[in-house]
N, C-alpha and C positions, 0 to 999 in steps of 0.2 A: 379191180382190185388187183393185189399184187400175185403175179405170175411167176413159181420156182424158174428160176435158173439153170445151167447146167452144173454150177456147183453145189447150187441147193439141190438138185436130186440125184447127186452121186452123196453128196454125205448123208443124207435120210438113206438113204439104199445101204450105204455101208452100217449106216445103224442099225438098223432094220438085220442085218445079217451078221451080224455082232453078237445082237440079243436073241438071236436065233439059236448061232452057239451057247449062250451064258443060259438061256433053258433048259437047254438038252444038255448040258452038265450038271444043272440044278434036278431034274429029273432023274439025271443018273446018279445022284447022290457024288457028284465029283463035287459040287459046290455045298457050301454047309447052306443052312438059311441064313445063319448071322454074314456067311460071305456073300451072297447073293441081293440081300436084303438094299445095298446100295446100286446094287448094278440096274434093280427093276425099278428102286423108285428117280433113277436117274429115265425111266423111261416110263412114268407116269403111273407105276402098277403098287398098287396098295393090299394088302392082307386087310381085310374087314370082318364082320362075325361067321359071316356064312361062305364067302368065297373072294375072291382077289375082285378090285374095283379098279378100272381104268379108268383117266382121265385123260380126257385130249385136251390141244390145245384150238381153239380156237382166237387167232391173233384179233385184236381189239373189236372182238365180235360179230365179225363178217364172214359173210359165208357164200356160196354160191350155190345155185341148187346142185348143182352135181355133188358139191360136198354134204350136204344134205341128205342126198339121198345113200349116199355112204353111211351115213349115220343109221337111216333106217334099214339098210343091210346087213350092217353088223349088229344091231338089236337084235334083227330078226331071224340072223346066221348063230350067231355066240351068244348073245342075253336070252331075254325074257321078253322081249318083243317091245321094248322101250329103253329112254336114255332120258339119266336127268341134267338139266341146263343149271347152271351155277351162276353164285354172287359175281363170277369173275371171270363171266362171260364165255367160261369152258362146257363140254360137255362128259358126263361120269356116266358108265356104264356098272352096276353092280354086281352081275352075278357070271363073272368070266374067269372061262376054265384056263388054269395056266400053261397047258402046251397050245393053246388057241393061240396067245398073246403075240408070237412072231406072225402069225397068217393076219392078223388083225393089224399088226404095224403095218405091213405090207398093201392091205387092203387100204391103208389112211395114207400112205406115201404114195398111191394111185391118183390119188386128188390132191396131192400137193398139201398133205398133211402130217404132223404127229403127236407125240403124246411126252414130246422131250421138254425136262426141265417144268413139268407140271407139279412137280414132288422133289422133296431134299431142298436143301440149304442152299440156292442157288437162287438166280434173275428168274422171275416167276413169269407167265405170259403178260404182255403188256397189254391194260384195258383201258378204254377211250368210251366217250359219248355214243352209245347207238346210234343217235341221227347224226353224228358225224357228216357233212357235204353236203346234208338237207336241212338242216335246222334253219329258222327263222330266225332264232337271235345268233349264228354263229358266228364270230370275227374271224376266224379262219382255218380253215379245215385241218382238222389233227392227225389226221391218218398219213401224212406222208411223211410224219417226224416218226410217230408210232411205227409205221412200217422198221424204218431207218433204224431206230433202239431195238426192236427185234431182232434186228439181221445182227448188229452190232453184241447184242446180250450172249445170244443162241453161243453156245461151246466155247465164250469165251475164259478162257482160263482160270484167268485172276477170280471170277467170278461164280467157279465151278464148286467149290467149297467155304460160303463165307460161315458165320458165327452163326446164321439163322436163314430160313427162307426171306427175300424181300420179291416189295410187289410197286410196281412202277403205274402208277394213273394218269393221263395225260387229256385236258381239254380246250376246246375252241371255241367254246361260246361264252356268251353275256352271263350264262344261267351253269354252273357245274353240273350235268348229269354224269360227273365218274368218280364223284364221291374222293376226289384227290385229298381232302383234309386225312383222311383215316388211310392211308397208305405210306409206306415207308418213302416214297419221292413222291410227290405231286405234282405237275405240271401243267402251269396254263398259259397258251400261246397269246401273248397281248403283244401292242404297238407301243411304242417308246412315245415320247411328244416328239418326236423329229419323223415318227412314222415308220419305224424303220420296225421289222420284227422280233420276238425275242420272247424269252420264256419267264413267269415269274416262278418260284422256284419253293417249293416248303416240301420240310425234310421232316422225320420223325412222327406221325400218325401213324395208327396202327390202334388195332381193339387187342381180341383177347384177354388174358388177364391183367392188366394196367391199358384202360383204355384213352389214348391222346390224343389230339387232335394235332396235326403237323405245325409245324412254326418254318413263318417265312424267315429264308437265310437269302434272296436276294429279290429285288426287285424285278429287276430287268437281266437277262441274263441274253446278249446277242446268238438269234438259232445256230452261228457257225460254230461253238462251243459248247453245245448241248451237251456231244458225249466226251470231251476232257473234262468239262466240268463236275457230270455225273458220273467222272471215271474218279475223280478228285473225292466226292462223296465216298464213294465203295471204298478208295484207300484208306480213308481215314479210318469205317466203319471195319474193315478188314483189318484192319493196326490194332484195334482199342477196344473194339466190340466184344462184350463179354462171351467165354467160348467155355466157361466153368460152371453155367449154368443156364439151361436152356431157358429157364422162364426170367433172367435177365439180359436174353442174347440179342433179340431184337435192338434195330437202329435209335427208336424212341428208347432204350432206358439210356442209352451214352447221350443223346441228343439231351433229353432230362438230367441226367451227372452232371454235365461239362455246363451246362445253359446252351442255348440254341446260340446265342451272341459269339461266343469262346468257339462252338461246333464252327461256326461261319467262318470263325476267324481262321482254324487249322486247313478246311478247304481250299479258302483264298491262298492258303500260300501253297498248300499243295498243286492247286491248280495252277498258279505263275512257271510249273518246271514242264508242265504237259500241255498248255493254251494252245500251242502255237503249232504243235506236234503233227503227228500225224493224222489221227485221231481229229483234227479240226475238217468243218464240213466245209463242201465247195459248192458253188452254185448249183456246178453241172450236175454234182452227185443226186442233191438236192432233185432237181430237176426230171434228172432220171427216174428216179422213186415217185416224184409227184405227176409222171405219167400216167401210173398206173392207176391213179384215184381223178381222171377226169371226168366232167360230167356227161350222162348219157344222153341219147340224140332225146332230148324233151321236145312235146311238140309244143306250137305255141299255140297256148289257150287263153282263156276268157278268166278274170282271179275267182267269178261265182258262177256257178253253173245252176242257173235258176229251176230247175228238174229238181238238181241235188237237194234246193231248201224248202221246195216244194212236197217232196217226198219225206224228209222230217218231220212236217208239220201234219200229213196225212199220217204217220208211220209212228206211235210213241218207243215202239222197243228198237225200232233204225235210228231216233234222236236219242237214243240212250245213249246208243253207241257211240253215233260219234261220240257227242257229250266227252264220251271219257275215253275211246280209245281210238279218236283218229285224232292227228295232231298237225301243227301249222307245217307248210313248205317254204322254203325262199323261193321256189318257182310257182309262178301261176299255173292256177288251177291244177297243183298237186296237190299231195295228201300222203304223210307217212299215218301206219295204221300198225298199233298194236295190237298183237294176237293172243290174247290172253289164257295164259297154261294153269289156269284157276277156276277152273271148271268146278262146281260142288263135285264133290266126291270121289276128287284124284290129287293125289299129292303135287302139292305146289314147284310147277317145274318139271314136271314128269309130261313130257310126249312119248304118243304110241309110234312104232313104224309106220305105219299108216298113217296116222298124221302128221309127220315128218315129210314123207313122200308126197302127200295131199299139198302140204305146205312149198315144194318144191315146184311142182307141178305150178301151182299161183303166183311163185315167185317170176318165171317163165310166161306167165300171159300175163300177170299185172303190172311187175315191178322189174324187170329187164335183168332176172334172174339171178339176183342178190337178195339176200337173208340176213338180220341182224339179230344176236342176241342181246338182251339191255341184264343191267345189273342186276332187276328184279324178278329176273329168272321168266322172263316172256321170249317173244319172238318178234321182230315187224317186218314190214315189207313196207321199205323208204320212199318208194317212188309209184304211187297209185297217184290215177287221172281222176280228177274229182267227180266228173261224172259216169264214175265205174262203180263208186264209194257202195251204192245200194246193192247193185251184181254180183259185189266181193263178200258184203256181208251175207247174204242170202246163203253163201257157198259156206264161207265160213262156222255161219249158225248150223248147218246141215253135221259140220263136223265136231262140232263142240268146242271152238275155236272163240267163241264171238259173244262169252262173258263179260260185262260191256259194266266191269269194276276197276281197268285201271287207275289205280291211285285210292281207293277205296280201301275197307277194313278188309274185304275178302282177298285184294290183290295181295298177301300176305309172303314175304320171303322166310322159308324155311327148309334148313338144310334136311339131308337126309335119319340124321339122329340117330338113337338106340338101336332100331327097326335093322342098321348096315352097319354104321360105324364102330371103328370098338373103342373108340377114345370118347365115346359119349356117354356123359353121365345118367338120360335119357331119351325118351322116345318124341319126335318132333312130331311129325307123321299124325296119330294121333289125335291130337292133342291142336291142330291145323284142320284137320277135318270136323273134328266137335264145334270149335269156333265156328268156321263156316258152315256148318247146321245150324246153329244159333242164330247168325246173320243171315238166312237165305232170302229176304225180303230186300228186292231189288229196291222200292221204294224206299224203306227206312236206311239201308246202306247209302240212297241218294241222298238225302236228309240229313246224314252225318256228314258226311262231307270227306275230302281228301284227311285220308289216316293212314298212317305206314304201319303197319305192325310185322313185326322182325323177329324170328324166333331161333334160338342155337338152341342142339342139345348138350353142350358143354361150352366149356368157358373158353375155346378156341374161335368161340364166334363166326363160323363159318356162315351163319345167316345175319351177320349185322345187327343182332339184337342192340347193342349199343345204339348206335345210330338211329333205332326204331321209335317214332310215337311213343307208339307201344313199344317194351322191348320185355320176350320172355327167354329165360335162360334156365333149363333143366340141371338140375341139383342132384349129387347123391346124399339123402338124409337115414344116416342107419340101415344104410342097404336098400332102399327104397328111392322111388322116383317121383321128385319135387321140383317147381318150379319160382324161380324167383321171377320179379315182375319189375320194371323200373318204366319212368315214364319219363320224357320232354326231349329225348334222344332227336337227332335231327341232320339230315345230309344235305349236303348240295349247298351254296351260297352262305347260307346261316347254321352251319355244319355246330352241332351240341350231342353232346354225352348223354345222355339218361340215368338218373336218378331212380334207385331203388325204393320201393314205397313201403314194406317192409319185409315183414317174415313170406318164408315161400308157401306155397299151397300146394296140392296132390289135383294130380289129374283130371279126375271130376269135378273138380273145385273152377277148372280156368275158365269156362264158358261163361259162367257166372259172374266171375270177375269183373271180367273184361266186358260183362252185359254193364255193370254198375261204374267202372272206369267211364262209359260212354254216357251212361246216363248223368253221372259229373258234370263232362263236356255238354249236354243237351242241357242242361239246365244252368249253368252259370254261362254260356258262351254271350257276349254282345255280335250285335249284326253284322254280319262278314269275316267273324273269326274263324278260323282254321281249329281244328284241336289243340294244333303244335302251340298256338296261336294263345288259346283260351290255358295251354298247360305252363308255358311259360309267365303267362301273366301271374296265375295264380300258387304259382308249386305245388308239391304233391300234399301238401295239408288236404287238401279238401277230398281231395281221392284217396286217399290213406283213408282219412276220417269215416268216410261213405261202406269205402271197398270190408274194414273192417268192424263194423258198430254192431252188424248182424250173423248171425253163424251163416256160413255158404251153403246151398245146396251141393250134395253130390249128385253125377249124374254118370249112366254109364257112359263106359267111352268106347273106341271103336276095335280096342280091342289088341291083343297081342302081337299078329303080326299085319299091323293095317298097311305097312309097307311095301308087303309082296302083293296085299289084294289089290290091284291096281284095277279100276273102273274106267273104262273109254268111255 
């Protein structure tokens, strides 16, 4: 993985010192809150309902065991013993004291991490496929390009005050696991007919108030020009993006307003002036960065371990875990393992400090000292020998990290919602816990099969509800918390925006609503169909009819403070 050089260290240390002075002046009331707000946002610090929240960047989701231990240390010393992993491969701490933030940033700097540009109208964390470098279907490892873009966007003066926040995702595999279609810019690393490496470029995707799938504006961009072409995109956006209306400020609105074809034309015209300038990548620079992402020292192993096969036949629990949580690897004898942060009774995406320390130990013993963060709020050990999977499973099971539900209904995406976020219209965590309680039968979950349920506490869509096979959105209805349900959303190669099925529901009705939707799927599916296949074949009508056919029972839900009552 990438290591800081002397310039990186100096820049980050200077930023820590600068912010320490800014915090000191705020505490002394030498800065007003309005004056301080822009300064703290540049360092990932938000004011939420109960305390400050600090969002730490995890570039393209890649962590060393040392960095994960530092996360555990921060959670234990400065928060309430846990952290929350997000859909953009970052970690958030929800109970931060302002006076502690400079010390936290200094701790992060000591392990080559920071919180810069995790908030504000700037270029955010570059995200990618959590299986980059090991995926069996990978065409090209996207991590060197992601790192180059990370370095390029950090502190870029032209991108510090954009009309609105800006997000880039990059994918290098046949299957899109980076959700590129719902990013401001989505890049896919591809080969052209001549075998040359380049990018397919999508622009104008996003969720929020106006969910839109991105448009392809260039089928093939030579890799040497990725920075100059993206700079041309950002220049057009900076010049013509709306600054008078926060709800119409994202690049997706500009692309939709003038059309993808016209937007592409303007970008090409702008690009001609800079395409061969100093921003053009050289082979030497690419190789310099790529050297940080060389393959570890893999052993020569058989493609299949006979003892591993036998153990699955003898142990149903282990077999279920392998089926859902163990993924194919491009090197014979190895697998990638997803550690579920979706144990029943725990807010989705939360990990305790003890769990983070434990996973760091696992990474060193099983996976060359690296951990990945997924868009679905889980963690990954990317390089596990197949012959050691049973041994690993027993360890993670004892620490609440082996729930065999990856890709199933209870592997739901969930933002912190109204328990923490001051923007939220409704709580998310109690609803997630209620639904998990309703579907806490693993045999039933496995019979339902692949089903992505995503939930957001407000229209900002941090929980990616628009692309959930089932999406739940918290809404304010006359001062009360209600929940709007959509069906048919999807991420990946067949990305789609879900459609709202009808009027919203109360918190206590939500488990029954989801149950009825699932019952329609089980009733009407044909052999081999996943939930999304059935939903897209039938449309929302049969689901809507059954959900609203009779009154819905209301249950007691997890209460007013579920977000802080964390159980591990």
